[in-house]
PQR file of N, CA, C, O and H, with PARSE charges and radii, in Angstrom:
ATOM      1  N   MET A   1       0.855  -1.172   0.000 -0.4000 1.5000
ATOM      2  CA  MET A   1       0.000   0.000   0.000 -0.0000 2.0000
ATOM      3  C   MET A   1       0.900   1.234   0.000  0.5500 1.7000
ATOM      4  O   MET A   1       1.886   1.308   0.733 -0.5500 1.4000
ATOM      5  N   SER A   2       0.537   2.183  -0.830 -0.4000 1.5000
ATOM      6  CA  SER A   2       1.343   3.391  -0.943 -0.0000 2.0000
ATOM      7  C   SER A   2       1.112   4.317   0.262  0.5500 1.7000
ATOM      8  O   SER A   2       0.125   4.196   0.987 -0.5500 1.4000
ATOM      9  H   SER A   2      -0.264   2.122  -1.425  0.4000 1.0000
ATOM     10  N   ASP A   3       2.037   5.221   0.439 -0.4000 1.5000
ATOM     11  CA  ASP A   3       1.906   6.203   1.524 -0.0000 2.0000
ATOM     12  C   ASP A   3       0.642   7.042   1.346  0.5500 1.7000
ATOM     13  O   ASP A   3      -0.030   7.395   2.315 -0.5500 1.4000
ATOM     14  H   ASP A   3       2.839   5.320  -0.150  0.4000 1.0000
ATOM     15  N   GLU A   4       0.338   7.348   0.105 -0.4000 1.5000
ATOM     16  CA  GLU A   4      -0.849   8.158  -0.177 -0.0000 2.0000
ATOM     17  C   GLU A   4      -2.129   7.418   0.215  0.5500 1.7000
ATOM     18  O   GLU A   4      -3.041   8.013   0.788 -0.5500 1.4000
ATOM     19  H   GLU A   4       0.883   7.061  -0.682  0.4000 1.0000
ATOM     20  N   GLU A   5      -2.192   6.139  -0.091 -0.4000 1.5000
ATOM     21  CA  GLU A   5      -3.366   5.334   0.280 -0.0000 2.0000
ATOM     22  C   GLU A   5      -3.482   5.208   1.796  0.5500 1.7000
ATOM     23  O   GLU A   5      -4.580   5.262   2.348 -0.5500 1.4000
ATOM     24  H   GLU A   5      -1.450   5.656  -0.557  0.4000 1.0000
ATOM     25  N   LEU A   6      -2.354   5.043   2.456 -0.4000 1.5000
ATOM     26  CA  LEU A   6      -2.348   4.951   3.912 -0.0000 2.0000
ATOM     27  C   LEU A   6      -2.803   6.263   4.537  0.5500 1.7000
ATOM     28  O   LEU A   6      -3.567   6.257   5.503 -0.5500 1.4000
ATOM     29  H   LEU A   6      -1.461   5.000   2.007  0.4000 1.0000
ATOM     30  N   LYS A   7      -2.347   7.374   4.002 -0.4000 1.5000
ATOM     31  CA  LYS A   7      -2.766   8.685   4.505 -0.0000 2.0000
ATOM     32  C   LYS A   7      -4.271   8.890   4.314  0.5500 1.7000
ATOM     33  O   LYS A   7      -4.940   9.487   5.157 -0.5500 1.4000
ATOM     34  H   LYS A   7      -1.726   7.379   3.218  0.4000 1.0000
ATOM     35  N   LYS A   8      -4.788   8.388   3.200 -0.4000 1.5000
ATOM     36  CA  LYS A   8      -6.222   8.492   2.946 -0.0000 2.0000
ATOM     37  C   LYS A   8      -7.012   7.714   3.999  0.5500 1.7000
ATOM     38  O   LYS A   8      -8.025   8.202   4.501 -0.5500 1.4000
ATOM     39  H   LYS A   8      -4.245   7.902   2.515  0.4000 1.0000
ATOM     40  N   LEU A   9      -6.549   6.502   4.336 -0.4000 1.5000
ATOM     41  CA  LEU A   9      -7.213   5.702   5.364 -0.0000 2.0000
ATOM     42  C   LEU A   9      -7.131   6.382   6.737  0.5500 1.7000
ATOM     43  O   LEU A   9      -8.092   6.358   7.506 -0.5500 1.4000
ATOM     44  H   LEU A   9      -5.726   6.106   3.929  0.4000 1.0000
ATOM     45  N   GLN A  10      -5.984   6.985   7.035 -0.4000 1.5000
ATOM     46  CA  GLN A  10      -5.835   7.709   8.296 -0.0000 2.0000
ATOM     47  C   GLN A  10      -6.807   8.875   8.365  0.5500 1.7000
ATOM     48  O   GLN A  10      -7.439   9.112   9.394 -0.5500 1.4000
ATOM     49  H   GLN A  10      -5.203   7.005   6.411  0.4000 1.0000
ATOM     50  N   LYS A  11      -6.918   9.592   7.272 -0.4000 1.5000
ATOM     51  CA  LYS A  11      -7.829  10.739   7.212 -0.0000 2.0000
ATOM     52  C   LYS A  11      -9.278  10.286   7.395  0.5500 1.7000
ATOM     53  O   LYS A  11     -10.048  10.931   8.107 -0.5500 1.4000
ATOM     54  H   LYS A  11      -6.405   9.400   6.436  0.4000 1.0000
ATOM     55  N   GLU A  12      -9.643   9.182   6.755 -0.4000 1.5000
ATOM     56  CA  GLU A  12     -11.007   8.660   6.880 -0.0000 2.0000
ATOM     57  C   GLU A  12     -11.303   8.226   8.313  0.5500 1.7000
ATOM     58  O   GLU A  12     -12.400   8.462   8.819 -0.5500 1.4000
ATOM     59  H   GLU A  12      -9.017   8.659   6.177  0.4000 1.0000
ATOM     60  N   ALA A  13     -10.328   7.594   8.969 -0.4000 1.5000
ATOM     61  CA  ALA A  13     -10.527   7.157  10.355 -0.0000 2.0000
ATOM     62  C   ALA A  13     -10.662   8.362  11.285  0.5500 1.7000
ATOM     63  O   ALA A  13     -11.512   8.372  12.175 -0.5500 1.4000
ATOM     64  H   ALA A  13      -9.437   7.402   8.558  0.4000 1.0000
ATOM     65  N   ARG A  14      -9.825   9.371  11.076 -0.4000 1.5000
ATOM     66  CA  ARG A  14      -9.925  10.586  11.915 -0.0000 2.0000
ATOM     67  C   ARG A  14     -11.264  11.291  11.710  0.5500 1.7000
ATOM     68  O   ARG A  14     -11.880  11.760  12.666 -0.5500 1.4000
ATOM     69  H   ARG A  14      -9.134   9.362  10.353  0.4000 1.0000
ATOM     70  N   LYS A  15     -11.707  11.360  10.455 -0.4000 1.5000
ATOM     71  CA  LYS A  15     -12.983  12.011  10.159 -0.0000 2.0000
ATOM     72  C   LYS A  15     -14.141  11.249  10.805  0.5500 1.7000
ATOM     73  O   LYS A  15     -15.045  11.857  11.378 -0.5500 1.4000
ATOM     74  H   LYS A  15     -11.206  10.978   9.678  0.4000 1.0000
ATOM     75  N   ALA A  16     -14.110   9.926  10.712 -0.4000 1.5000
ATOM     76  CA  ALA A  16     -15.175   9.111  11.309 -0.0000 2.0000
ATOM     77  C   ALA A  16     -15.188   9.268  12.823  0.5500 1.7000
ATOM     78  O   ALA A  16     -16.256   9.319  13.433 -0.5500 1.4000
ATOM     79  H   ALA A  16     -13.375   9.432  10.247  0.4000 1.0000
ATOM     80  N   LYS A  17     -14.012   9.344  13.432 -0.4000 1.5000
ATOM     81  CA  LYS A  17     -13.931   9.539  14.885 -0.0000 2.0000
ATOM     82  C   LYS A  17     -14.487  10.906  15.274  0.5500 1.7000
ATOM     83  O   LYS A  17     -15.189  11.025  16.278 -0.5500 1.4000
ATOM     84  H   LYS A  17     -13.144   9.303  12.936  0.4000 1.0000
ATOM     85  N   ARG A  18     -14.179  11.935  14.488 -0.4000 1.5000
ATOM     86  CA  ARG A  18     -14.687  13.280  14.761 -0.0000 2.0000
ATOM     87  C   ARG A  18     -16.215  13.306  14.682  0.5500 1.7000
ATOM     88  O   ARG A  18     -16.877  13.914  15.523 -0.5500 1.4000
ATOM     89  H   ARG A  18     -13.609  11.838  13.673  0.4000 1.0000
ATOM     90  N   ILE A  19     -16.759  12.652  13.683 -0.4000 1.5000
ATOM     91  CA  ILE A  19     -18.215  12.614  13.521 -0.0000 2.0000
ATOM     92  C   ILE A  19     -18.865  11.891  14.703  0.5500 1.7000
ATOM     93  O   ILE A  19     -19.881  12.346  15.230 -0.5500 1.4000
ATOM     94  H   ILE A  19     -16.222  12.158  12.999  0.4000 1.0000
ATOM     95  N   ALA A  20     -18.282  10.772  15.115 -0.4000 1.5000
ATOM     96  CA  ALA A  20     -18.820  10.030  16.263 -0.0000 2.0000
ATOM     97  C   ALA A  20     -18.758  10.880  17.527  0.5500 1.7000
ATOM     98  O   ALA A  20     -19.692  10.876  18.329 -0.5500 1.4000
ATOM     99  H   ALA A  20     -17.457  10.403  14.687  0.4000 1.0000
ATOM    100  N   THR A  21     -17.670  11.601  17.701 -0.4000 1.5000
ATOM    101  CA  THR A  21     -17.523  12.472  18.867 -0.0000 2.0000
ATOM    102  C   THR A  21     -18.557  13.595  18.841  0.5500 1.7000
ATOM    103  O   THR A  21     -19.119  13.943  19.880 -0.5500 1.4000
ATOM    104  H   THR A  21     -16.911  11.605  17.049  0.4000 1.0000
ATOM    105  N   GLU A  22     -18.808  14.156  17.680 -0.4000 1.5000
ATOM    106  CA  GLU A  22     -19.818  15.207  17.553 -0.0000 2.0000
ATOM    107  C   GLU A  22     -21.212  14.670  17.890  0.5500 1.7000
ATOM    108  O   GLU A  22     -22.001  15.354  18.542 -0.5500 1.4000
ATOM    109  H   GLU A  22     -18.351  13.873  16.836  0.4000 1.0000
ATOM    110  N   CYS A  23     -21.511  13.460  17.451 -0.4000 1.5000
ATOM    111  CA  CYS A  23     -22.809  12.852  17.769 -0.0000 2.0000
ATOM    112  C   CYS A  23     -22.944  12.640  19.269  0.5500 1.7000
ATOM    113  O   CYS A  23     -23.987  12.939  19.850 -0.5500 1.4000
ATOM    114  H   CYS A  23     -20.870  12.905  16.921  0.4000 1.0000
ATOM    115  N   ALA A  24     -21.900  12.129  19.893 -0.4000 1.5000
ATOM    116  CA  ALA A  24     -21.930  11.922  21.342 -0.0000 2.0000
ATOM    117  C   ALA A  24     -22.104  13.248  22.066  0.5500 1.7000
ATOM    118  O   ALA A  24     -22.779  13.317  23.093 -0.5500 1.4000
ATOM    119  H   ALA A  24     -21.052  11.886  19.421  0.4000 1.0000
ATOM    120  N   SER A  25     -21.503  14.285  21.539 -0.4000 1.5000
ATOM    121  CA  SER A  25     -21.637  15.615  22.134 -0.0000 2.0000
ATOM    122  C   SER A  25     -23.082  16.112  22.057  0.5500 1.7000
ATOM    123  O   SER A  25     -23.572  16.759  22.982 -0.5500 1.4000
ATOM    124  H   SER A  25     -20.954  14.230  20.705  0.4000 1.0000
ATOM    125  N   GLN A  26     -23.749  15.808  20.962 -0.4000 1.5000
ATOM    126  CA  GLN A  26     -25.160  16.204  20.832 -0.0000 2.0000
ATOM    127  C   GLN A  26     -26.016  15.506  21.887  0.5500 1.7000
ATOM    128  O   GLN A  26     -26.890  16.124  22.496 -0.5500 1.4000
ATOM    129  H   GLN A  26     -23.350  15.283  20.210  0.4000 1.0000
ATOM    130  N   VAL A  27     -25.760  14.214  22.098 -0.4000 1.5000
ATOM    131  CA  VAL A  27     -26.492  13.476  23.135 -0.0000 2.0000
ATOM    132  C   VAL A  27     -26.214  14.109  24.495  0.5500 1.7000
ATOM    133  O   VAL A  27     -27.133  14.332  25.283 -0.5500 1.4000
ATOM    134  H   VAL A  27     -25.051  13.712  21.604  0.4000 1.0000
ATOM    135  N   HIS A  28     -24.968  14.392  24.761 -0.4000 1.5000
ATOM    136  CA  HIS A  28     -24.582  15.009  26.031 -0.0000 2.0000
ATOM    137  C   HIS A  28     -25.284  16.344  26.230  0.5500 1.7000
ATOM    138  O   HIS A  28     -25.781  16.633  27.318 -0.5500 1.4000
ATOM    139  H   HIS A  28     -24.222  14.211  24.121  0.4000 1.0000
ATOM    140  N   ASP A  29     -25.326  17.154  25.181 -0.4000 1.5000
ATOM    141  CA  ASP A  29     -25.972  18.463  25.286 -0.0000 2.0000
ATOM    142  C   ASP A  29     -27.445  18.340  25.633  0.5500 1.7000
ATOM    143  O   ASP A  29     -27.958  19.095  26.459 -0.5500 1.4000
ATOM    144  H   ASP A  29     -24.922  16.919  24.297  0.4000 1.0000
ATOM    145  N   VAL A  30     -28.125  17.391  25.007 -0.4000 1.5000
ATOM    146  CA  VAL A  30     -29.545  17.199  25.323 -0.0000 2.0000
ATOM    147  C   VAL A  30     -29.696  16.782  26.782  0.5500 1.7000
ATOM    148  O   VAL A  30     -30.539  17.316  27.502 -0.5500 1.4000
ATOM    149  H   VAL A  30     -27.708  16.777  24.336  0.4000 1.0000
ATOM    150  N   VAL A  31     -28.892  15.843  27.205 -0.4000 1.5000
ATOM    151  CA  VAL A  31     -28.999  15.346  28.585 -0.0000 2.0000
ATOM    152  C   VAL A  31     -28.687  16.446  29.586  0.5500 1.7000
ATOM    153  O   VAL A  31     -29.373  16.575  30.600 -0.5500 1.4000
ATOM    154  H   VAL A  31     -28.207  15.409  26.620  0.4000 1.0000
ATOM    155  N   GLU A  32     -27.674  17.228  29.313 -0.4000 1.5000
ATOM    156  CA  GLU A  32     -27.244  18.256  30.263 -0.0000 2.0000
ATOM    157  C   GLU A  32     -28.111  19.514  30.218  0.5500 1.7000
ATOM    158  O   GLU A  32     -28.344  20.141  31.251 -0.5500 1.4000
ATOM    159  H   GLU A  32     -27.117  17.123  28.489  0.4000 1.0000
ATOM    160  N   ASP A  33     -28.583  19.884  29.043 -0.4000 1.5000
ATOM    161  CA  ASP A  33     -29.203  21.202  28.901 -0.0000 2.0000
ATOM    162  C   ASP A  33     -30.711  21.206  28.695  0.5500 1.7000
ATOM    163  O   ASP A  33     -31.387  22.143  29.121 -0.5500 1.4000
ATOM    164  H   ASP A  33     -28.393  19.374  28.204  0.4000 1.0000
ATOM    165  N   SER A  34     -31.241  20.191  28.057 -0.4000 1.5000
ATOM    166  CA  SER A  34     -32.643  20.296  27.652 -0.0000 2.0000
ATOM    167  C   SER A  34     -33.373  18.962  27.705  0.5500 1.7000
ATOM    168  O   SER A  34     -34.258  18.698  26.892 -0.5500 1.4000
ATOM    169  H   SER A  34     -30.692  19.431  27.711  0.4000 1.0000
ATOM    170  N   LEU A  35     -33.000  18.128  28.659 -0.4000 1.5000
ATOM    171  CA  LEU A  35     -33.584  16.792  28.737 -0.0000 2.0000
ATOM    172  C   LEU A  35     -35.101  16.834  28.792  0.5500 1.7000
ATOM    173  O   LEU A  35     -35.764  16.073  28.088 -0.5500 1.4000
ATOM    174  H   LEU A  35     -32.281  18.343  29.320  0.4000 1.0000
ATOM    175  N   TRP A  36     -35.649  17.690  29.597 -0.4000 1.5000
ATOM    176  CA  TRP A  36     -37.092  17.685  29.845 -0.0000 2.0000
ATOM    177  C   TRP A  36     -37.905  18.217  28.678  0.5500 1.7000
ATOM    178  O   TRP A  36     -39.114  17.996  28.608 -0.5500 1.4000
ATOM    179  H   TRP A  36     -35.110  18.308  30.169  0.4000 1.0000
ATOM    180  N   THR A  37     -37.255  18.909  27.771 -0.4000 1.5000
ATOM    181  CA  THR A  37     -37.994  19.413  26.610 -0.0000 2.0000
ATOM    182  C   THR A  37     -37.620  18.697  25.312  0.5500 1.7000
ATOM    183  O   THR A  37     -38.378  18.737  24.342 -0.5500 1.4000
ATOM    184  H   THR A  37     -36.273  19.088  27.827  0.4000 1.0000
ATOM    185  N   GLU A  38     -36.457  18.044  25.287 -0.4000 1.5000
ATOM    186  CA  GLU A  38     -36.000  17.406  24.045 -0.0000 2.0000
ATOM    187  C   GLU A  38     -35.728  15.914  24.200  0.5500 1.7000
ATOM    188  O   GLU A  38     -35.044  15.320  23.367 -0.5500 1.4000
ATOM    189  H   GLU A  38     -35.842  18.012  26.074  0.4000 1.0000
ATOM    190  N   TYR A  39     -36.253  15.310  25.250 -0.4000 1.5000
ATOM    191  CA  TYR A  39     -35.989  13.893  25.493 -0.0000 2.0000
ATOM    192  C   TYR A  39     -36.442  13.003  24.342  0.5500 1.7000
ATOM    193  O   TYR A  39     -35.881  11.927  24.134 -0.5500 1.4000
ATOM    194  H   TYR A  39     -36.809  15.792  25.927  0.4000 1.0000
ATOM    195  N   GLU A  40     -37.436  13.433  23.602 -0.4000 1.5000
ATOM    196  CA  GLU A  40     -37.932  12.615  22.494 -0.0000 2.0000
ATOM    197  C   GLU A  40     -36.925  12.507  21.349  0.5500 1.7000
ATOM    198  O   GLU A  40     -37.032  11.615  20.507 -0.5500 1.4000
ATOM    199  H   GLU A  40     -37.892  14.307  23.771  0.4000 1.0000
ATOM    200  N   SER A  41     -35.959  13.404  21.321 -0.4000 1.5000
ATOM    201  CA  SER A  41     -34.933  13.350  20.274 -0.0000 2.0000
ATOM    202  C   SER A  41     -33.828  12.339  20.599  0.5500 1.7000
ATOM    203  O   SER A  41     -33.017  12.009  19.734 -0.5500 1.4000
ATOM    204  H   SER A  41     -35.872  14.128  22.005  0.4000 1.0000
ATOM    205  N   LEU A  42     -33.795  11.851  21.833 -0.4000 1.5000
ATOM    206  CA  LEU A  42     -32.708  10.957  22.247 -0.0000 2.0000
ATOM    207  C   LEU A  42     -32.616   9.645  21.457  0.5500 1.7000
ATOM    208  O   LEU A  42     -31.507   9.259  21.088 -0.5500 1.4000
ATOM    209  H   LEU A  42     -34.454  12.119  22.536  0.4000 1.0000
ATOM    210  N   PRO A  43     -33.714   8.946  21.179 -0.5600 1.5000
ATOM    211  CA  PRO A  43     -33.563   7.696  20.415  0.2800 2.0000
ATOM    212  C   PRO A  43     -32.895   7.908  19.045  0.5500 1.7000
ATOM    213  O   PRO A  43     -32.025   7.132  18.652 -0.5500 1.4000
ATOM    214  N   ALA A  44     -33.298   8.941  18.337 -0.4000 1.5000
ATOM    215  CA  ALA A  44     -32.700   9.200  17.024 -0.0000 2.0000
ATOM    216  C   ALA A  44     -31.236   9.612  17.167  0.5500 1.7000
ATOM    217  O   ALA A  44     -30.387   9.173  16.392 -0.5500 1.4000
ATOM    218  H   ALA A  44     -34.006   9.571  18.657  0.4000 1.0000
ATOM    219  N   LEU A  45     -30.941  10.455  18.160 -0.4000 1.5000
ATOM    220  CA  LEU A  45     -29.560  10.858  18.392 -0.0000 2.0000
ATOM    221  C   LEU A  45     -28.698   9.668  18.804  0.5500 1.7000
ATOM    222  O   LEU A  45     -27.549   9.547  18.379 -0.5500 1.4000
ATOM    223  H   LEU A  45     -31.631  10.812  18.790  0.4000 1.0000
ATOM    224  N   ALA A  46     -29.258   8.797  19.630 -0.4000 1.5000
ATOM    225  CA  ALA A  46     -28.520   7.611  20.060 -0.0000 2.0000
ATOM    226  C   ALA A  46     -28.220   6.709  18.866  0.5500 1.7000
ATOM    227  O   ALA A  46     -27.108   6.193  18.749 -0.5500 1.4000
ATOM    228  H   ALA A  46     -30.191   8.895  19.975  0.4000 1.0000
ATOM    229  N   GLN A  47     -29.187   6.512  17.986 -0.4000 1.5000
ATOM    230  CA  GLN A  47     -28.963   5.671  16.810 -0.0000 2.0000
ATOM    231  C   GLN A  47     -27.922   6.294  15.890  0.5500 1.7000
ATOM    232  O   GLN A  47     -27.067   5.597  15.344 -0.5500 1.4000
ATOM    233  H   GLN A  47     -30.090   6.931  18.081  0.4000 1.0000
ATOM    234  N   LYS A  48     -28.000   7.602  15.724 -0.4000 1.5000
ATOM    235  CA  LYS A  48     -27.013   8.307  14.906 -0.0000 2.0000
ATOM    236  C   LYS A  48     -25.609   8.120  15.489  0.5500 1.7000
ATOM    237  O   LYS A  48     -24.642   7.938  14.749 -0.5500 1.4000
ATOM    238  H   LYS A  48     -28.694   8.169  16.168  0.4000 1.0000
ATOM    239  N   THR A  49     -25.508   8.165  16.811 -0.4000 1.5000
ATOM    240  CA  THR A  49     -24.227   7.986  17.484 -0.0000 2.0000
ATOM    241  C   THR A  49     -23.709   6.565  17.302  0.5500 1.7000
ATOM    242  O   THR A  49     -22.528   6.362  17.020 -0.5500 1.4000
ATOM    243  H   THR A  49     -26.293   8.313  17.412  0.4000 1.0000
ATOM    244  N   VAL A  50     -24.582   5.592  17.461 -0.4000 1.5000
ATOM    245  CA  VAL A  50     -24.178   4.190  17.261 -0.0000 2.0000
ATOM    246  C   VAL A  50     -23.699   3.981  15.825  0.5500 1.7000
ATOM    247  O   VAL A  50     -22.668   3.347  15.597 -0.5500 1.4000
ATOM    248  H   VAL A  50     -25.541   5.757  17.690  0.4000 1.0000
ATOM    249  N   ASP A  51     -24.438   4.508  14.872 -0.4000 1.5000
ATOM    250  CA  ASP A  51     -24.047   4.365  13.462 -0.0000 2.0000
ATOM    251  C   ASP A  51     -22.690   5.014  13.203  0.5500 1.7000
ATOM    252  O   ASP A  51     -21.857   4.464  12.482 -0.5500 1.4000
ATOM    253  H   ASP A  51     -25.275   5.023  15.057  0.4000 1.0000
ATOM    254  N   ALA A  52     -22.475   6.180  13.794 -0.4000 1.5000
ATOM    255  CA  ALA A  52     -21.196   6.875  13.623 -0.0000 2.0000
ATOM    256  C   ALA A  52     -20.056   6.085  14.256  0.5500 1.7000
ATOM    257  O   ALA A  52     -18.958   6.027  13.701 -0.5500 1.4000
ATOM    258  H   ALA A  52     -23.151   6.627  14.379  0.4000 1.0000
ATOM    259  N   CYS A  53     -20.306   5.484  15.400 -0.4000 1.5000
ATOM    260  CA  CYS A  53     -19.279   4.663  16.058 -0.0000 2.0000
ATOM    261  C   CYS A  53     -18.954   3.424  15.228  0.5500 1.7000
ATOM    262  O   CYS A  53     -17.794   3.027  15.128 -0.5500 1.4000
ATOM    263  H   CYS A  53     -21.197   5.531  15.851  0.4000 1.0000
ATOM    264  N   LEU A  54     -19.964   2.824  14.642 -0.4000 1.5000
ATOM    265  CA  LEU A  54     -19.729   1.660  13.778 -0.0000 2.0000
ATOM    266  C   LEU A  54     -18.925   2.049  12.538  0.5500 1.7000
ATOM    267  O   LEU A  54     -18.060   1.296  12.090 -0.5500 1.4000
ATOM    268  H   LEU A  54     -20.907   3.147  14.724  0.4000 1.0000
ATOM    269  N   ALA A  55     -19.215   3.225  11.988 -0.4000 1.5000
ATOM    270  CA  ALA A  55     -18.457   3.711  10.836 -0.0000 2.0000
ATOM    271  C   ALA A  55     -17.002   3.958  11.222  0.5500 1.7000
ATOM    272  O   ALA A  55     -16.092   3.639  10.457 -0.5500 1.4000
ATOM    273  H   ALA A  55     -19.918   3.837  12.352  0.4000 1.0000
ATOM    274  N   TRP A  56     -16.781   4.528  12.413 -0.4000 1.5000
ATOM    275  CA  TRP A  56     -15.410   4.723  12.883 -0.0000 2.0000
ATOM    276  C   TRP A  56     -14.708   3.377  13.066  0.5500 1.7000
ATOM    277  O   TRP A  56     -13.559   3.208  12.657 -0.5500 1.4000
ATOM    278  H   TRP A  56     -17.521   4.787  13.034  0.4000 1.0000
ATOM    279  N   LYS A  57     -15.401   2.433  13.675 -0.4000 1.5000
ATOM    280  CA  LYS A  57     -14.806   1.111  13.923 -0.0000 2.0000
ATOM    281  C   LYS A  57     -14.367   0.471  12.603  0.5500 1.7000
ATOM    282  O   LYS A  57     -13.286  -0.111  12.523 -0.5500 1.4000
ATOM    283  H   LYS A  57     -16.334   2.571  14.007  0.4000 1.0000
ATOM    284  N   GLU A  58     -15.192   0.577  11.589 -0.4000 1.5000
ATOM    285  CA  GLU A  58     -14.866   0.016  10.282 -0.0000 2.0000
ATOM    286  C   GLU A  58     -13.667   0.728   9.659  0.5500 1.7000
ATOM    287  O   GLU A  58     -12.758   0.084   9.135 -0.5500 1.4000
ATOM    288  H   GLU A  58     -16.071   1.049  11.653  0.4000 1.0000
ATOM    289  N   ALA A  59     -13.671   2.050   9.719 -0.4000 1.5000
ATOM    290  CA  ALA A  59     -12.558   2.822   9.167 -0.0000 2.0000
ATOM    291  C   ALA A  59     -11.263   2.524   9.915  0.5500 1.7000
ATOM    292  O   ALA A  59     -10.201   2.401   9.305 -0.5500 1.4000
ATOM    293  H   ALA A  59     -14.409   2.573  10.145  0.4000 1.0000
ATOM    294  N   GLN A  60     -11.355   2.410  11.222 -0.4000 1.5000
ATOM    295  CA  GLN A  60     -10.176   2.114  12.041 -0.0000 2.0000
ATOM    296  C   GLN A  60      -9.645   0.709  11.739  0.5500 1.7000
ATOM    297  O   GLN A  60      -8.432   0.503  11.687 -0.5500 1.4000
ATOM    298  H   GLN A  60     -12.218   2.510  11.718  0.4000 1.0000
ATOM    299  N   ALA A  61     -10.535  -0.239  11.544 -0.4000 1.5000
ATOM    300  CA  ALA A  61     -10.116  -1.607  11.228 -0.0000 2.0000
ATOM    301  C   ALA A  61      -9.401  -1.653   9.875  0.5500 1.7000
ATOM    302  O   ALA A  61      -8.407  -2.364   9.722 -0.5500 1.4000
ATOM    303  H   ALA A  61     -11.520  -0.071  11.586  0.4000 1.0000
ATOM    304  N   LYS A  62      -9.899  -0.904   8.905 -0.4000 1.5000
ATOM    305  CA  LYS A  62      -9.227  -0.844   7.594 -0.0000 2.0000
ATOM    306  C   LYS A  62      -7.839  -0.246   7.743  0.5500 1.7000
ATOM    307  O   LYS A  62      -6.878  -0.736   7.150 -0.5500 1.4000
ATOM    308  H   LYS A  62     -10.706  -0.327   9.029  0.4000 1.0000
ATOM    309  N   LEU A  63      -7.734   0.803   8.528 -0.4000 1.5000
ATOM    310  CA  LEU A  63      -6.443   1.441   8.761 -0.0000 2.0000
ATOM    311  C   LEU A  63      -5.471   0.475   9.428  0.5500 1.7000
ATOM    312  O   LEU A  63      -4.326   0.338   8.997 -0.5500 1.4000
ATOM    313  H   LEU A  63      -8.514   1.201   9.010  0.4000 1.0000
ATOM    314  N   GLU A  64      -5.929  -0.188  10.474 -0.4000 1.5000
ATOM    315  CA  GLU A  64      -5.057  -1.119  11.196 -0.0000 2.0000
ATOM    316  C   GLU A  64      -4.620  -2.279  10.316  0.5500 1.7000
ATOM    317  O   GLU A  64      -3.481  -2.737  10.404 -0.5500 1.4000
ATOM    318  H   GLU A  64      -6.859  -0.077  10.824  0.4000 1.0000
ATOM    319  N   ALA A  65      -5.520  -2.751   9.471 -0.4000 1.5000
ATOM    320  CA  ALA A  65      -5.166  -3.848   8.565 -0.0000 2.0000
ATOM    321  C   ALA A  65      -4.110  -3.386   7.560  0.5500 1.7000
ATOM    322  O   ALA A  65      -3.196  -4.136   7.217 -0.5500 1.4000
ATOM    323  H   ALA A  65      -6.445  -2.380   9.400  0.4000 1.0000
ATOM    324  N   ALA A  66      -4.245  -2.165   7.101 -0.4000 1.5000
ATOM    325  CA  ALA A  66      -3.279  -1.630   6.129 -0.0000 2.0000
ATOM    326  C   ALA A  66      -1.919  -1.383   6.769  0.5500 1.7000
ATOM    327  O   ALA A  66      -0.883  -1.507   6.115 -0.5500 1.4000
ATOM    328  H   ALA A  66      -4.987  -1.556   7.380  0.4000 1.0000
ATOM    329  N   GLU A  67      -1.929  -1.039   8.027 -0.4000 1.5000
ATOM    330  CA  GLU A  67      -0.667  -0.778   8.737 -0.0000 2.0000
ATOM    331  C   GLU A  67       0.065  -2.063   9.090  0.5500 1.7000
ATOM    332  O   GLU A  67       1.258  -2.059   9.392 -0.5500 1.4000
ATOM    333  H   GLU A  67      -2.770  -0.939   8.558  0.4000 1.0000
ATOM    334  N   GLY A  68      -0.672  -3.150   9.046 -0.4000 1.5000
ATOM    335  CA  GLY A  68      -0.048  -4.434   9.266 -0.0000 2.0000
ATOM    336  C   GLY A  68      -0.214  -4.889  10.651  0.5500 1.7000
ATOM    337  O   GLY A  68       0.260  -5.968  11.008 -0.5500 1.4000
ATOM    338  H   GLY A  68      -1.642  -3.153   8.801  0.4000 1.0000
TER
END
């Protein structure tokens, strides 16, 4: 695998991790700031967070496999 391909995988893994972190932050904000008025948004936010974490896990696994 070329250095360029490896850098692309690293970038994808970092981006997926950032997205997952942002989703978790949204859940945290609802819980901390507006639970009693926005609690109905939690199931969708939780699913979005799980999906983002799974995407990160997949990207990270590809990166680790490429790194050997």
